[in-house]
N, C-alpha and C positions, 0 to 999 in steps of 0.2 A: 539407634538408627531409625530415622523416620520411614514410614511406609511410602513406597513409590506410587506415583499416580499413573493410571492407565488412561490414555487419551486416544480418541479415534480420529481417523482421517477418511472422510468420504471424498472421492475424487482423487485417489492417490496415484492414478496413472497419468494425470495431467502434469504439466511442468511445475505448477505451484505445489500440487500435492506431492510430487516426487521430491521437491526441494524441502517440503515439510518433513518428509520421512528422513531425508539425509540429515537435517539439523537435529531432529528429535532423537535419532539414534545416538547422538553424542551428548544428550542431556543427562546430567547426573541423577535426576530425580524422577524421570518420566519413562514410561514404556509405551511406544506407539502400537496401535491396533488398526488394522486395515478394515474398513467398512465398505462392502460391495453394494453400491446402489444400482449397479447393472452387472451383467455377466462379464467377468474378467478372465482372460486366459493367462496361463503361466508365462506366455511369451511377452506379455505386457509388463511384467515385473522385472526388476534387475535380477540378474543371474544370482542364485543363491539366497534370495530374500527369504527370511524366516519369520518375519513379524506375523503374529496370529491374524487370521482373517475370519470375519463374521458377516452375515447378511445385514444390510442396513435396513432393519425392520425393528419394531418395538421389542420383539422377542430376541433378536440378535443383539440389540443394545443391552438388554438385561443380562444376557449370557456373557457378553464381552467384559462387563465390569467397568466400563469407562465412566468417567465423571465429567468429561468435557469432550466435545466433538468439533473438529475443524471441518467446515464445508468448503472444499476446494472444487466447487461444482458450478454449473451455470446458474444464472439469475433465477431461471424458472424452477430448477431443482431446489435451490436454496429457499425460495418462497414456500415451496411445498414441504420441505424437510424441517425447517427451523421450528415450526410449531410442535412437531412430533418430539423433537429433542427437549423443548421447554416443558411440554406436558409430562415428559418422563423424569423431570427434575434435574436435567443435565444443563450444563453451561454450553454455550455455542459461540464460536468465532467463525463468522462468515466471510470468506475471501471474495465473494462475488459482490456485485453492486446492489444486491437485493434489499438492503436495509440502510444504505448510506444517505439517502435523501429523506427529508422530513415530511414532505407533503405528497399526496396522491397526484396532484397536478404536475409536479416535477417529474414523476415517473412517466406519466402520460406523454409529456412533452419530450423528454430526453431519451427515454427508452422505449417509447411506444408500447407500454405495458399498463394494463389496468391492474394496479396493485390491490390485492384483496385484504391486506392487513394493516390498516392505519394504526391500530393499537401497537403493533410491533415496530412500525416506523418511528413512532414517538418514544417507544421504550428503548430502542437500540442506542447504544453508546458508540459514537464515532471514535474508533480506536487509534487515534494519533497520540501516543503516550506523552509526548513532550507537552501537550496542552490538556489532555483529558485523563491523566494518569489516575487521579483520585476517584473519579466516577467510574472508570474502567474497573477498578478493584471491586466495586460493588455490583457490577453488572451481571445479568444472565445472558444477554445477547450483545455481542460486540460486532459492529460492522467494520471490518478491516478496510482501511483506506485504499483507494486506487493508487497505482504506481505514479502516474503523472502528478496527481494532486499532492502526494506526499512530498515530492521535491519542491513543488510550487508553493505549498503552504508553509513549509519550513523556511523557505527563502523570503516569502512576502509578509507573513503575519506579523513579525516583530516590527517591520518598518511601517506597516499600516497602523498597528496598535499605538505606536509612538507618534503618529501623525507627521512623519518626516517626508512622505511622498506627495508630490504634486499629482493628485489623482486626476485632475482635469487634463493633464498631458497624456493620460492613458498608460496602460501597462501592457507590454507585448511579451508574450512567452513563446519562444521557439523551442519546441521539445522534440528530441530525437530518441527513438527506442530501438532496441534489438528485436529481432523477429520473434523471440519467445513470448513477448508481450501479447501476441495475437492468439496464444494458446497452442495446444498440440494438434487439434483437429485440422486435417489437411484442407488448405484453402489455396485458390489460385494465386492470390496476392502474396502468400508466404512460401510459395514453391521456390526451390533453390534458383531456378532459372529466372524467376521474376525479381528475386531479391539481390542476388550477387551482382557486383559491379553497378549498383543502382542505389539511388536514394529517392524516395517518393513521399509527397505530402498527402495527408488524408485528414478527414474530420475538421477541415478548416473552419474556424469560428464556432462550430457546433459539435465539437467532440463531446462524447457522453461524460467525460470527466470534468468538464467545465463547471457544472453546478456544485461539485464538491469544493472547488477553490472559492467560488463565490460565497458559499455558506460558511466555510471555515475561516476565511480571511476577511469576511465582511466587505465584500466588493459588490458593486452593481455590474450587471452584464456589459453595459456600454463602456465600462472602464477597463475591461480585460479582453484582450485579443489573444487567442490561443491557436497554435498550429502544431499538429503532431506530424512527425516524419519517421519513416521506417528506414533503419540503417541495415546494411548487410553484415550484421554481427549477431551472435547468439543472444547475448544478454547485456543489460545496461541501459540507463537513461541519462542523457545529458540535456539539461535545460539552460538556455541562454535567455535571460529576462532583462528587458530594457525598461528603465524607469527614469524619472526625474525627481529630484528632491525639491522641497519648497524653498529652501535656502541653500547656499553653497555649503557643502559638507566634505570633509576629507575622508580618506580611507579609514583613518583611526577613529573619526567620529562615528562612522557607520559600524565599524567593528565593535565599538563600545555598545551600540544598540543590540547587536547580535549577542554579545557576551552577557548582557543583562538577562537574556532569555535562555542562553545555552551553556553558560560557563560550567554548570554541573550536569549537563546532559551527556550520557556516555556515548551516544551514537550520532551526535552532530559535531562536525569539525569545521571550524572557521579558518580559512587560509590567510596567511600574512600577505601584506602588499607585495605585488610582483609575482604571485603564484595563483594559478587557477586549477581547479580539479579536472580530471579526465576519467574515462571509464576504467582504466587499468588500476586506479587508486582504490576503487570501491568494489571491484569484481569479487564475488563470493563473500562479501561482508554485509553487515547490517548498518553501515555508516551512511549518513548523508553528508557529503562534503560541499561546502559553500565558499566560493571566492568571488572577488569583484574587482572591477577596474572603475576608477572614479575620476571624473573631470569636474572639479569644483567650479570652474569658471562658467561652464555651460549648465551645471547642475545635472549632468548626465551620469548615470550609473548603469553599468552592465554587470549583472549578477550571473554567475555560472554555478549550477548545482548538479551534482552527480550522485546517482544511487545505482545499486544493482536492482533491476526491476523484479527479480525473483526472490530477493532477500528483503531489504528494507521496503521494497515496493510490493511485497506479498508475504511469503512464508516467514521471513525473519521477523517482520513486524508482527505477524500473527503469533509467533512464539514469544515475542516481547510481551504481547497482551496476555498470552497464556500464563506467563510467569507472574504477571500482576494479579490475575484472577485466582491463581492457585497459591499465592503467597510465597513464591520462590524469588530469589534474587533476579532482578529484571534482566541482567546480562547473561544469565545462565544459558549455556550452549551457543552464545552469540559473540563472545569475545575469546 
């Protein structure tokens, strides 16, 4: 029987960190360890939680025996913490946006942050397994993708790579997310009274996740219009993406393009003609479901993609990357 791996979670009281803990407790080969990067009271933990806890310090990491750490922390904390982990010889999967972009200028523009570690920006692997699986296996530092870009890139990259889209017609992505996407920290905009019986748009054109889509799907900013909207639900992302094809294409033609890229992918499901995904299909799963409606005469295509923002959009994809880094079956604890 192989030895079990100990993996740490920093930021375990947030929504993504708590989801990591839930998933990892069902992993056949892994034991989760809680790493306290700030003072945490017992009231912040699920009742009866027994996972071992250590301070998130070099000494605490050594005592914990972990070989990999998830950073479910803010961008600022991740920028500060990742070098400590790498210097200690540990692998790191960061769920924040701290290492997703490749240039300092991108961080200054989109996050208003002066990023101090260009070396780690260029080293970090963007952890979208469907496209970067092999380099992820060799990585020390994995930048877990954002939730919105995960659904958008899985929907768009095959069509762009195969040259079937009329990019001059523009790509419009209307993306809706549950309130957990804003994190657990109390904010006026996510207060129950603000969210319930309401839908609101935010980050129009300039949402911080836009550059991840541009970089990963090889788009120019003027080609891609993105609007995020907040839904009065706990979890889930539904993206409706409007495109035109270069030539008239049928539903089966476009399905064949997706199947070329995803026929062997365990977590991408392409829907048959006449069906579109919704949030209930993906809740608490690591799936990205993609469906479409096609009008060949006008070359219009409407793509609908659904994910659980806390699973495929965060913790589940992070565990998928962990499985690759530690040599486990990629689907362990996720199917």
